[in-house]
C-alpha positions as protocol buffer text, in pm:
chain_id: "A"
residue {
  index: 1
  type: UNK
  ca { x: 8619 y: 9882 z: 11327 }
}
residue {
  index: 2
  type: UNK
  ca { x: 8937 y: 9720 z: 11195 }
}
residue {
  index: 3
  type: UNK
  ca { x: 8765 y: 9651 z: 10861 }
}
residue {
  index: 4
  type: UNK
  ca { x: 8674 y: 10021 z: 10826 }
}
residue {
  index: 5
  type: UNK
  ca { x: 9034 y: 10117 z: 10907 }
}
residue {
  index: 6
  type: UNK
  ca { x: 9159 y: 9869 z: 10645 }
}
residue {
  index: 7
  type: UNK
  ca { x: 8926 y: 10010 z: 10378 }
}
residue {
  index: 8
  type: UNK
  ca { x: 9027 y: 10370 z: 10453 }
}
residue {
  index: 9
  type: UNK
  ca { x: 9399 y: 10286 z: 10465 }
}
residue {
  index: 10
  type: UNK
  ca { x: 9392 y: 10083 z: 10142 }
}
residue {
  index: 11
  type: UNK
  ca { x: 9198 y: 10356 z: 9960 }
}
residue {
  index: 12
  type: UNK
  ca { x: 9449 y: 10614 z: 10083 }
}
residue {
  index: 13
  type: UNK
  ca { x: 9743 y: 10397 z: 9974 }
}
residue {
  index: 14
  type: UNK
  ca { x: 9590 y: 10286 z: 9643 }
}
residue {
  index: 15
  type: UNK
  ca { x: 9413 y: 10596 z: 9512 }
}
residue {
  index: 16
  type: UNK
  ca { x: 9605 y: 10850 z: 9720 }
}
residue {
  index: 17
  type: UNK
  ca { x: 9935 y: 10740 z: 9568 }
}
residue {
  index: 18
  type: UNK
  ca { x: 9791 y: 10788 z: 9216 }
}
residue {
  index: 19
  type: UNK
  ca { x: 9669 y: 11140 z: 9289 }
}
residue {
  index: 20
  type: UNK
  ca { x: 9993 y: 11231 z: 9463 }
}
residue {
  index: 21
  type: UNK
  ca { x: 10187 y: 11104 z: 9162 }
}
residue {
  index: 22
  type: UNK
  ca { x: 9966 y: 11314 z: 8931 }
}
residue {
  index: 23
  type: UNK
  ca { x: 10017 y: 11624 z: 9148 }
}
residue {
  index: 24
  type: UNK
  ca { x: 10394 y: 11577 z: 9147 }
}
residue {
  index: 25
  type: UNK
  ca { x: 10395 y: 11540 z: 8769 }
}
residue {
  index: 26
  type: UNK
  ca { x: 10170 y: 11844 z: 8726 }
}
residue {
  index: 27
  type: UNK
  ca { x: 10408 y: 12046 z: 8941 }
}
residue {
  index: 28
  type: UNK
  ca { x: 10699 y: 11923 z: 8731 }
}
residue {
  index: 29
  type: UNK
  ca { x: 10861 y: 11751 z: 9030 }
}
residue {
  index: 30
  type: UNK
  ca { x: 10895 y: 11421 z: 8846 }
}
residue {
  index: 31
  type: UNK
  ca { x: 11146 y: 11550 z: 8597 }
}
residue {
  index: 32
  type: UNK
  ca { x: 11320 y: 11865 z: 8719 }
}
residue {
  index: 33
  type: UNK
  ca { x: 11690 y: 11809 z: 8773 }
}
residue {
  index: 34
  type: UNK
  ca { x: 11697 y: 12084 z: 9037 }
}
residue {
  index: 35
  type: UNK
  ca { x: 11389 y: 11966 z: 9225 }
}
residue {
  index: 36
  type: UNK
  ca { x: 11243 y: 11652 z: 9375 }
}
residue {
  index: 37
  type: UNK
  ca { x: 11281 y: 11392 z: 9102 }
}
residue {
  index: 38
  type: UNK
  ca { x: 11218 y: 11021 z: 9056 }
}
residue {
  index: 39
  type: UNK
  ca { x: 11554 y: 10931 z: 9211 }
}
residue {
  index: 40
  type: UNK
  ca { x: 11461 y: 11108 z: 9534 }
}
residue {
  index: 41
  type: UNK
  ca { x: 11120 y: 10940 z: 9546 }
}
residue {
  index: 42
  type: UNK
  ca { x: 11278 y: 10600 z: 9479 }
}
residue {
  index: 43
  type: UNK
  ca { x: 11524 y: 10654 z: 9766 }
}
residue {
  index: 44
  type: UNK
  ca { x: 11241 y: 10758 z: 9997 }
}
residue {
  index: 45
  type: UNK
  ca { x: 11033 y: 10454 z: 9902 }
}
residue {
  index: 46
  type: UNK
  ca { x: 11326 y: 10213 z: 9942 }
}
residue {
  index: 47
  type: UNK
  ca { x: 11398 y: 10343 z: 10291 }
}
residue {
  index: 48
  type: UNK
  ca { x: 11033 y: 10320 z: 10393 }
}
residue {
  index: 49
  type: UNK
  ca { x: 10998 y: 9961 z: 10267 }
}
residue {
  index: 50
  type: UNK
  ca { x: 11317 y: 9836 z: 10432 }
}
residue {
  index: 51
  type: UNK
  ca { x: 11232 y: 9999 z: 10764 }
}
residue {
  index: 52
  type: UNK
  ca { x: 10881 y: 9855 z: 10755 }
}
residue {
  index: 53
  type: UNK
  ca { x: 11003 y: 9502 z: 10680 }
}
residue {
  index: 54
  type: UNK
  ca { x: 11296 y: 9485 z: 10922 }
}
residue {
  index: 55
  type: UNK
  ca { x: 11179 y: 9711 z: 11205 }
}
residue {
  index: 56
  type: UNK
  ca { x: 10810 y: 9623 z: 11223 }
}
residue {
  index: 57
  type: UNK
  ca { x: 10668 y: 9332 z: 11021 }
}
residue {
  index: 58
  type: UNK
  ca { x: 10943 y: 9078 z: 11088 }
}
residue {
  index: 59
  type: UNK
  ca { x: 10976 y: 9156 z: 11462 }
}
residue {
  index: 60
  type: UNK
  ca { x: 10598 y: 9120 z: 11495 }
}
residue {
  index: 61
  type: UNK
  ca { x: 10609 y: 8783 z: 11317 }
}
residue {
  index: 62
  type: UNK
  ca { x: 10895 y: 8655 z: 11536 }
}
residue {
  index: 63
  type: UNK
  ca { x: 10713 y: 8754 z: 11856 }
}
residue {
  index: 64
  type: UNK
  ca { x: 10451 y: 8489 z: 11776 }
}
residue {
  index: 65
  type: UNK
  ca { x: 10467 y: 8119 z: 11854 }
}
residue {
  index: 66
  type: UNK
  ca { x: 10589 y: 8038 z: 11503 }
}
residue {
  index: 67
  type: UNK
  ca { x: 10940 y: 7895 z: 11479 }
}
residue {
  index: 68
  type: UNK
  ca { x: 11225 y: 8110 z: 11353 }
}
residue {
  index: 69
  type: UNK
  ca { x: 11327 y: 7841 z: 11102 }
}
residue {
  index: 70
  type: UNK
  ca { x: 10980 y: 7830 z: 10947 }
}
residue {
  index: 71
  type: UNK
  ca { x: 10953 y: 8208 z: 10930 }
}
residue {
  index: 72
  type: UNK
  ca { x: 11294 y: 8245 z: 10765 }
}
residue {
  index: 73
  type: UNK
  ca { x: 11195 y: 7970 z: 10519 }
}
residue {
  index: 74
  type: UNK
  ca { x: 10873 y: 8162 z: 10442 }
}
residue {
  index: 75
  type: UNK
  ca { x: 11075 y: 8481 z: 10391 }
}
residue {
  index: 76
  type: UNK
  ca { x: 11309 y: 8301 z: 10150 }
}
residue {
  index: 77
  type: UNK
  ca { x: 11025 y: 8140 z: 9955 }
}
residue {
  index: 78
  type: UNK
  ca { x: 10852 y: 8478 z: 9934 }
}
residue {
  index: 79
  type: UNK
  ca { x: 11158 y: 8650 z: 9788 }
}
residue {
  index: 80
  type: UNK
  ca { x: 11205 y: 8371 z: 9532 }
}
residue {
  index: 81
  type: UNK
  ca { x: 10833 y: 8383 z: 9446 }
}
residue {
  index: 82
  type: UNK
  ca { x: 10843 y: 8757 z: 9373 }
}
residue {
  index: 83
  type: UNK
  ca { x: 11159 y: 8709 z: 9170 }
}
residue {
  index: 84
  type: UNK
  ca { x: 10987 y: 8445 z: 8955 }
}
residue {
  index: 85
  type: UNK
  ca { x: 10677 y: 8664 z: 8927 }
}
residue {
  index: 86
  type: UNK
  ca { x: 10893 y: 8947 z: 8797 }
}
residue {
  index: 87
  type: UNK
  ca { x: 11054 y: 8711 z: 8547 }
}
residue {
  index: 88
  type: UNK
  ca { x: 10715 y: 8591 z: 8426 }
}
residue {
  index: 89
  type: UNK
  ca { x: 10588 y: 8946 z: 8381 }
}
residue {
  index: 90
  type: UNK
  ca { x: 10901 y: 9057 z: 8196 }
}
residue {
  index: 91
  type: UNK
  ca { x: 10881 y: 8757 z: 7965 }
}
residue {
  index: 92
  type: UNK
  ca { x: 10510 y: 8805 z: 7901 }
}
residue {
  index: 93
  type: UNK
  ca { x: 10528 y: 9177 z: 7827 }
}
residue {
  index: 94
  type: UNK
  ca { x: 10855 y: 9147 z: 7636 }
}
residue {
  index: 95
  type: UNK
  ca { x: 10691 y: 8884 z: 7415 }
}
residue {
  index: 96
  type: UNK
  ca { x: 10379 y: 9098 z: 7378 }
}
residue {
  index: 97
  type: UNK
  ca { x: 10569 y: 9415 z: 7288 }
}
residue {
  index: 98
  type: UNK
  ca { x: 10786 y: 9233 z: 7037 }
}
residue {
  index: 99
  type: UNK
  ca { x: 10470 y: 9160 z: 6840 }
}
residue {
  index: 100
  type: UNK
  ca { x: 10302 y: 9500 z: 6850 }
}
residue {
  index: 101
  type: UNK
  ca { x: 10123 y: 9614 z: 6536 }
}
residue {
  index: 102
  type: UNK
  ca { x: 10360 y: 9906 z: 6469 }
}
residue {
  index: 103
  type: UNK
  ca { x: 10652 y: 9668 z: 6432 }
}
residue {
  index: 104
  type: UNK
  ca { x: 10866 y: 9829 z: 6702 }
}
residue {
  index: 105
  type: UNK
  ca { x: 11030 y: 9637 z: 6983 }
}
residue {
  index: 106
  type: UNK
  ca { x: 10903 y: 9796 z: 7303 }
}
residue {
  index: 107
  type: UNK
  ca { x: 11036 y: 9535 z: 7544 }
}
residue {
  index: 108
  type: UNK
  ca { x: 11304 y: 9766 z: 7673 }
}
residue {
  index: 109
  type: UNK
  ca { x: 11050 y: 9996 z: 7834 }
}
residue {
  index: 110
  type: UNK
  ca { x: 10979 y: 9741 z: 8108 }
}
residue {
  index: 111
  type: UNK
  ca { x: 10626 y: 9857 z: 8176 }
}
residue {
  index: 112
  type: UNK
  ca { x: 10500 y: 9517 z: 8284 }
}
residue {
  index: 113
  type: UNK
  ca { x: 10487 y: 9494 z: 8659 }
}
residue {
  index: 114
  type: UNK
  ca { x: 10318 y: 9213 z: 8838 }
}
residue {
  index: 115
  type: UNK
  ca { x: 10535 y: 9321 z: 9123 }
}
residue {
  index: 116
  type: UNK
  ca { x: 10784 y: 9513 z: 8919 }
}
residue {
  index: 117
  type: UNK
  ca { x: 10870 y: 9880 z: 8945 }
}
residue {
  index: 118
  type: UNK
  ca { x: 11114 y: 9878 z: 8659 }
}
residue {
  index: 119
  type: UNK
  ca { x: 11048 y: 10222 z: 8527 }
}
residue {
  index: 120
  type: UNK
  ca { x: 11161 y: 10548 z: 8668 }
}
residue {
  index: 121
  type: UNK
  ca { x: 10909 y: 10785 z: 8517 }
}
residue {
  index: 122
  type: UNK
  ca { x: 11016 y: 11004 z: 8229 }
}
residue {
  index: 123
  type: UNK
  ca { x: 10885 y: 11357 z: 8216 }
}
residue {
  index: 124
  type: UNK
  ca { x: 10584 y: 11390 z: 7991 }
}
residue {
  index: 125
  type: UNK
  ca { x: 10687 y: 11581 z: 7674 }
}
residue {
  index: 126
  type: UNK
  ca { x: 10391 y: 11819 z: 7694 }
}
residue {
  index: 127
  type: UNK
  ca { x: 10423 y: 11920 z: 8059 }
}
residue {
  index: 128
  type: UNK
  ca { x: 10579 y: 12252 z: 8163 }
}
residue {
  index: 129
  type: UNK
  ca { x: 10807 y: 12261 z: 7863 }
}
residue {
  index: 130
  type: UNK
  ca { x: 10987 y: 11943 z: 7958 }
}
residue {
  index: 131
  type: UNK
  ca { x: 11224 y: 11810 z: 7698 }
}
residue {
  index: 132
  type: UNK
  ca { x: 11097 y: 11485 z: 7541 }
}
residue {
  index: 133
  type: UNK
  ca { x: 11283 y: 11175 z: 7649 }
}
residue {
  index: 134
  type: UNK
  ca { x: 11510 y: 11011 z: 7396 }
}
residue {
  index: 135
  type: UNK
  ca { x: 11276 y: 10717 z: 7349 }
}
residue {
  index: 136
  type: UNK
  ca { x: 10954 y: 10922 z: 7346 }
}
residue {
  index: 137
  type: UNK
  ca { x: 10891 y: 10877 z: 6969 }
}
residue {
  index: 138
  type: UNK
  ca { x: 10878 y: 10503 z: 7030 }
}
residue {
  index: 139
  type: UNK
  ca { x: 10660 y: 10518 z: 7342 }
}
residue {
  index: 140
  type: UNK
  ca { x: 10411 y: 10232 z: 7341 }
}
residue {
  index: 141
  type: UNK
  ca { x: 10078 y: 10317 z: 7183 }
}
residue {
  index: 142
  type: UNK
  ca { x: 9936 y: 9979 z: 7276 }
}
residue {
  index: 143
  type: UNK
  ca { x: 9944 y: 9769 z: 7588 }
}
residue {
  index: 144
  type: UNK
  ca { x: 9773 y: 10020 z: 7817 }
}
residue {
  index: 145
  type: UNK
  ca { x: 9526 y: 9759 z: 7937 }
}
residue {
  index: 146
  type: UNK
  ca { x: 9812 y: 9518 z: 8002 }
}
residue {
  index: 147
  type: UNK
  ca { x: 9970 y: 9780 z: 8226 }
}
residue {
  index: 148
  type: UNK
  ca { x: 9640 y: 9831 z: 8408 }
}
residue {
  index: 149
  type: UNK
  ca { x: 9587 y: 9457 z: 8452 }
}
residue {
  index: 150
  type: UNK
  ca { x: 9932 y: 9407 z: 8600 }
}
residue {
  index: 151
  type: UNK
  ca { x: 9885 y: 9713 z: 8818 }
}
residue {
  index: 152
  type: UNK
  ca { x: 9549 y: 9587 z: 8946 }
}
residue {
  index: 153
  type: UNK
  ca { x: 9693 y: 9249 z: 9043 }
}
residue {
  index: 154
  type: UNK
  ca { x: 9980 y: 9421 z: 9221 }
}
residue {
  index: 155
  type: UNK
  ca { x: 9743 y: 9659 z: 9405 }
}
residue {
  index: 156
  type: UNK
  ca { x: 9524 y: 9366 z: 9512 }
}
residue {
  index: 157
  type: UNK
  ca { x: 9832 y: 9203 z: 9666 }
}
residue {
  index: 158
  type: UNK
  ca { x: 9920 y: 9529 z: 9843 }
}
residue {
  index: 159
  type: UNK
  ca { x: 9571 y: 9535 z: 9992 }
}
residue {
  index: 160
  type: UNK
  ca { x: 9607 y: 9182 z: 10130 }
}
residue {
  index: 161
  type: UNK
  ca { x: 9943 y: 9272 z: 10284 }
}
residue {
  index: 162
  type: UNK
  ca { x: 9801 y: 9586 z: 10447 }
}
residue {
  index: 163
  type: UNK
  ca { x: 9506 y: 9387 z: 10585 }
}
residue {
  index: 164
  type: UNK
  ca { x: 9743 y: 9127 z: 10731 }
}
residue {
  index: 165
  type: UNK
  ca { x: 9936 y: 9399 z: 10909 }
}
residue {
  index: 166
  type: UNK
  ca { x: 9617 y: 9561 z: 11045 }
}
residue {
  index: 167
  type: UNK
  ca { x: 9488 y: 9232 z: 11185 }
}
residue {
  index: 168
  type: UNK
  ca { x: 9819 y: 9185 z: 11368 }
}
residue {
  index: 169
  type: UNK
  ca { x: 9823 y: 9540 z: 11505 }
}
residue {
  index: 170
  type: UNK
  ca { x: 9664 y: 9870 z: 11401 }
}
residue {
  index: 171
  type: UNK
  ca { x: 10002 y: 10042 z: 11426 }
}
residue {
  index: 172
  type: UNK
  ca { x: 10156 y: 9789 z: 11187 }
}
residue {
  index: 173
  type: UNK
  ca { x: 9867 y: 9842 z: 10946 }
}
residue {
  index: 174
  type: UNK
  ca { x: 9921 y: 10218 z: 10934 }
}
residue {
  index: 175
  type: UNK
  ca { x: 10295 y: 10171 z: 10882 }
}
residue {
  index: 176
  type: UNK
  ca { x: 10236 y: 9921 z: 10601 }
}
residue {
  index: 177
  type: UNK
  ca { x: 9985 y: 10155 z: 10434 }
}
residue {
  index: 178
  type: UNK
  ca { x: 10231 y: 10448 z: 10444 }
}
residue {
  index: 179
  type: UNK
  ca { x: 10508 y: 10227 z: 10303 }
}
residue {
  index: 180
  type: UNK
  ca { x: 10286 y: 10105 z: 10020 }
}
residue {
  index: 181
  type: UNK
  ca { x: 10184 y: 10463 z: 9940 }
}
residue {
  index: 182
  type: UNK
  ca { x: 10550 y: 10572 z: 9935 }
}
residue {
  index: 183
  type: UNK
  ca { x: 10666 y: 10305 z: 9692 }
}
residue {
  index: 184
  type: UNK
  ca { x: 10357 y: 10334 z: 9471 }
}
residue {
  index: 185
  type: UNK
  ca { x: 10408 y: 10706 z: 9397 }
}
residue {
  index: 186
  type: UNK
  ca { x: 10707 y: 10665 z: 9156 }
}
residue {
  index: 187
  type: UNK
  ca { x: 10542 y: 10349 z: 9023 }
}
residue {
  index: 188
  type: UNK
  ca { x: 10219 y: 10534 z: 8936 }
}
residue {
  index: 189
  type: UNK
  ca { x: 10411 y: 10822 z: 8783 }
}
residue {
  index: 190
  type: UNK
  ca { x: 10544 y: 10572 z: 8532 }
}
residue {
  index: 191
  type: UNK
  ca { x: 10195 y: 10429 z: 8479 }
}
residue {
  index: 192
  type: UNK
  ca { x: 10054 y: 10774 z: 8404 }
}
residue {
  index: 193
  type: UNK
  ca { x: 10328 y: 10839 z: 8149 }
}
residue {
  index: 194
  type: UNK
  ca { x: 10242 y: 10512 z: 7971 }
}
residue {
  index: 195
  type: UNK
  ca { x: 9864 y: 10556 z: 7989 }
}
residue {
  index: 196
  type: UNK
  ca { x: 9880 y: 10909 z: 7853 }
}
residue {
  index: 197
  type: UNK
  ca { x: 10028 y: 10760 z: 7536 }
}
residue {
  index: 198
  type: UNK
  ca { x: 9728 y: 10531 z: 7485 }
}
residue {
  index: 199
  type: UNK
  ca { x: 9445 y: 10740 z: 7636 }
}
residue {
  index: 200
  type: UNK
  ca { x: 9247 y: 11025 z: 7482 }
}
residue {
  index: 201
  type: UNK
  ca { x: 9336 y: 11268 z: 7761 }
}
residue {
  index: 202
  type: UNK
  ca { x: 9528 y: 11308 z: 8084 }
}
residue {
  index: 203
  type: UNK
  ca { x: 9203 y: 11292 z: 8280 }
}
residue {
  index: 204
  type: UNK
  ca { x: 9108 y: 10955 z: 8131 }
}
residue {
  index: 205
  type: UNK
  ca { x: 9456 y: 10822 z: 8207 }
}
residue {
  index: 206
  type: UNK
  ca { x: 9423 y: 10943 z: 8567 }
}
residue {
  index: 207
  type: UNK
  ca { x: 9081 y: 10777 z: 8602 }
}
residue {
  index: 208
  type: UNK
  ca { x: 9212 y: 10446 z: 8466 }
}
residue {
  index: 209
  type: UNK
  ca { x: 9512 y: 10435 z: 8699 }
}
residue {
  index: 210
  type: UNK
  ca { x: 9292 y: 10545 z: 8993 }
}
residue {
  index: 211
  type: UNK
  ca { x: 9055 y: 10254 z: 8928 }
}
residue {
  index: 212
  type: UNK
  ca { x: 9351 y: 10016 z: 8929 }
}
residue {
  index: 213
  type: UNK
  ca { x: 9465 y: 10173 z: 9258 }
}
residue {
  index: 214
  type: UNK
  ca { x: 9117 y: 10124 z: 9405 }
}
residue {
  index: 215
  type: UNK
  ca { x: 9166 y: 9748 z: 9372 }
}
residue {
  index: 216
  type: UNK
  ca { x: 9390 y: 9785 z: 9679 }
}
residue {
  index: 217
  type: UNK
  ca { x: 9073 y: 9826 z: 9888 }
}
residue {
  index: 218
  type: UNK
  ca { x: 8927 y: 9507 z: 9739 }
}
residue {
  index: 219
  type: UNK
  ca { x: 9245 y: 9324 z: 9834 }
}
residue {
  index: 220
  type: UNK
  ca { x: 9218 y: 9470 z: 10182 }
}
residue {
  index: 221
  type: UNK
  ca { x: 8862 y: 9340 z: 10233 }
}
residue {
  index: 222
  type: UNK
  ca { x: 8949 y: 8995 z: 10098 }
}
residue {
  index: 223
  type: UNK
  ca { x: 9264 y: 8989 z: 10308 }
}
residue {
  index: 224
  type: UNK
  ca { x: 9071 y: 9083 z: 10622 }
}
residue {
  index: 225
  type: UNK
  ca { x: 8834 y: 8787 z: 10596 }
}
residue {
  index: 226
  type: UNK
  ca { x: 9112 y: 8553 z: 10481 }
}
residue {
  index: 227
  type: UNK
  ca { x: 9343 y: 8639 z: 10769 }
}
residue {
  index: 228
  type: UNK
  ca { x: 9059 y: 8629 z: 11024 }
}
residue {
  index: 229
  type: UNK
  ca { x: 8978 y: 8274 z: 10918 }
}
residue {
  index: 230
  type: UNK
  ca { x: 9344 y: 8171 z: 10920 }
}
residue {
  index: 231
  type: UNK
  ca { x: 9461 y: 8359 z: 11228 }
}
residue {
  index: 232
  type: UNK
  ca { x: 9727 y: 8099 z: 11313 }
}
residue {
  index: 233
  type: UNK
  ca { x: 9888 y: 8173 z: 10979 }
}
residue {
  index: 234
  type: UNK
  ca { x: 9920 y: 8546 z: 11050 }
}
residue {
  index: 235
  type: UNK
  ca { x: 10296 y: 8535 z: 11128 }
}
residue {
  index: 236
  type: UNK
  ca { x: 10353 y: 8374 z: 10789 }
}
residue {
  index: 237
  type: UNK
  ca { x: 10142 y: 8639 z: 10614 }
}
residue {
  index: 238
  type: UNK
  ca { x: 10361 y: 8901 z: 10782 }
}
residue {
  index: 239
  type: UNK
  ca { x: 10673 y: 8718 z: 10663 }
}
residue {
  index: 240
  type: UNK
  ca { x: 10536 y: 8715 z: 10307 }
}
residue {
  index: 241
  type: UNK
  ca { x: 10457 y: 9087 z: 10335 }
}
residue {
  index: 242
  type: UNK
  ca { x: 10816 y: 9145 z: 10451 }
}
residue {
  index: 243
  type: UNK
  ca { x: 10955 y: 8945 z: 10159 }
}
residue {
  index: 244
  type: UNK
  ca { x: 10749 y: 9158 z: 9921 }
}
residue {
  index: 245
  type: UNK
  ca { x: 10880 y: 9483 z: 10068 }
}
residue {
  index: 246
  type: UNK
  ca { x: 11240 y: 9360 z: 10081 }
}
residue {
  index: 247
  type: UNK
  ca { x: 11227 y: 9232 z: 9724 }
}
residue {
  index: 248
  type: UNK
  ca { x: 11078 y: 9553 z: 9584 }
}
residue {
  index: 249
  type: UNK
  ca { x: 11335 y: 9765 z: 9767 }
}
residue {
  index: 250
  type: UNK
  ca { x: 11644 y: 9557 z: 9685 }
}
residue {
  index: 251
  type: UNK
  ca { x: 11556 y: 9424 z: 9339 }
}
residue {
  index: 252
  type: UNK
  ca { x: 11353 y: 9708 z: 9189 }
}
residue {
  index: 253
  type: UNK
  ca { x: 11419 y: 10039 z: 9361 }
}
residue {
  index: 254
  type: UNK
  ca { x: 11779 y: 10038 z: 9483 }
}
residue {
  index: 255
  type: UNK
  ca { x: 11927 y: 9908 z: 9150 }
}
residue {
  index: 256
  type: UNK
  ca { x: 11778 y: 10219 z: 8986 }
}
residue {
  index: 257
  type: UNK
  ca { x: 11977 y: 10428 z: 9233 }
}
residue {
  index: 258
  type: UNK
  ca { x: 12308 y: 10253 z: 9167 }
}
residue {
  index: 259
  type: UNK
  ca { x: 12451 y: 10504 z: 8924 }
}
residue {
  index: 260
  type: UNK
  ca { x: 12782 y: 10685 z: 8914 }
}
residue {
  index: 261
  type: UNK
  ca { x: 12701 y: 11010 z: 9092 }
}
residue {
  index: 262
  type: UNK
  ca { x: 12891 y: 11298 z: 9247 }
}
residue {
  index: 263
  type: UNK
  ca { x: 12955 y: 11298 z: 9622 }
}
residue {
  index: 264
  type: UNK
  ca { x: 12681 y: 11558 z: 9667 }
}
residue {
  index: 265
  type: UNK
  ca { x: 12424 y: 11360 z: 9468 }
}
residue {
  index: 266
  type: UNK
  ca { x: 12514 y: 11041 z: 9655 }
}
residue {
  index: 267
  type: UNK
  ca { x: 12473 y: 11219 z: 9987 }
}
residue {
  index: 268
  type: UNK
  ca { x: 12131 y: 11346 z: 9878 }
}
residue {
  index: 269
  type: UNK
  ca { x: 12027 y: 10990 z: 9787 }
}
residue {
  index: 270
  type: UNK
  ca { x: 12134 y: 10866 z: 10130 }
}
residue {
  index: 271
  type: UNK
  ca { x: 11947 y: 11150 z: 10299 }
}
residue {
  index: 272
  type: UNK
  ca { x: 11625 y: 11060 z: 10115 }
}
residue {
  index: 273
  type: UNK
  ca { x: 11677 y: 10692 z: 10200 }
}
residue {
  index: 274
  type: UNK
  ca { x: 11714 y: 10779 z: 10568 }
}
residue {
  index: 275
  type: UNK
  ca { x: 11415 y: 11013 z: 10541 }
}
residue {
  index: 276
  type: UNK
  ca { x: 11203 y: 10721 z: 10422 }
}
residue {
  index: 277
  type: UNK
  ca { x: 11310 y: 10522 z: 10727 }
}
residue {
  index: 278
  type: UNK
  ca { x: 11245 y: 10822 z: 10954 }
}
residue {
  index: 279
  type: UNK
  ca { x: 10892 y: 10864 z: 10814 }
}
residue {
  index: 280
  type: UNK
  ca { x: 10812 y: 10503 z: 10901 }
}
residue {
  index: 281
  type: UNK
  ca { x: 10953 y: 10547 z: 11251 }
}
residue {
  index: 282
  type: UNK
  ca { x: 10752 y: 10867 z: 11300 }
}
residue {
  index: 283
  type: UNK
  ca { x: 10429 y: 10706 z: 11183 }
}
residue {
  index: 284
  type: UNK
  ca { x: 10501 y: 10412 z: 11414 }
}
residue {
  index: 285
  type: UNK
  ca { x: 10543 y: 10640 z: 11714 }
}
residue {
  index: 286
  type: UNK
  ca { x: 10230 y: 10845 z: 11639 }
}
residue {
  index: 287
  type: UNK
  ca { x: 10023 y: 10532 z: 11575 }
}
residue {
  index: 288
  type: UNK
  ca { x: 10155 y: 10372 z: 11894 }
}
residue {
  index: 289
  type: UNK
  ca { x: 10045 y: 10668 z: 12106 }
}
residue {
  index: 290
  type: UNK
  ca { x: 9708 y: 10687 z: 11929 }
}
residue {
  index: 291
  type: UNK
  ca { x: 9654 y: 10315 z: 11978 }
}
């Protein structure tokens, strides 16, 4: 029963986030200054990830027999690991883009993401009369498969983290799945922008990113059997999941929000951040009653 729940939750988080991103872009919500834009989605995702890590995953890990010192050490190692993974991906894709056949340096686009969400999506030039972004003429025409490969690895990791949470508690699993979905939406909006540059059509780009998102379910199945065999290590898996969420929120999402804004715009950012936390709390309460 738990395995079925893991598969459904990982499919919803992996593929559902892609389709939601596509719907938001189709509706023009990813680029309208007067509507729900990338900054709002990033704030929502950051709030959801932080609330999941600090209010659910870490408390669950510390309620086990594992020592606080060991769990904090695992959390620290996890954060450093994801930092190094980001560095490796940036170096790899920066090196790759510096040697593209068209002779342009595309490293500044930051579309490599082993665990990185370094791109707030730009509005597609051909959607709803959106004005092309300044760097659109130099958008990468190559590297689409590199983006998909990095995305697949990242989605596989998300699946393992969701499975770890489900094995600990069904409520935690649902919360983790919602948090992953929330932070993957702006991420996949960026992926779709990139893939549309190197694919024959929007539909093909959507299919490619959806297949990468489906790898989340594969990670969930593998994670289920891995965690079941290593049940004593579950608190440490939860600590690693927390380090992933904390790193993504603090290193990738929040820095994109740190811009000089008016008091009104800043207040809106804070509201969306709190909304992300509230969504996690609401899902927790509903899942608790259902459980």
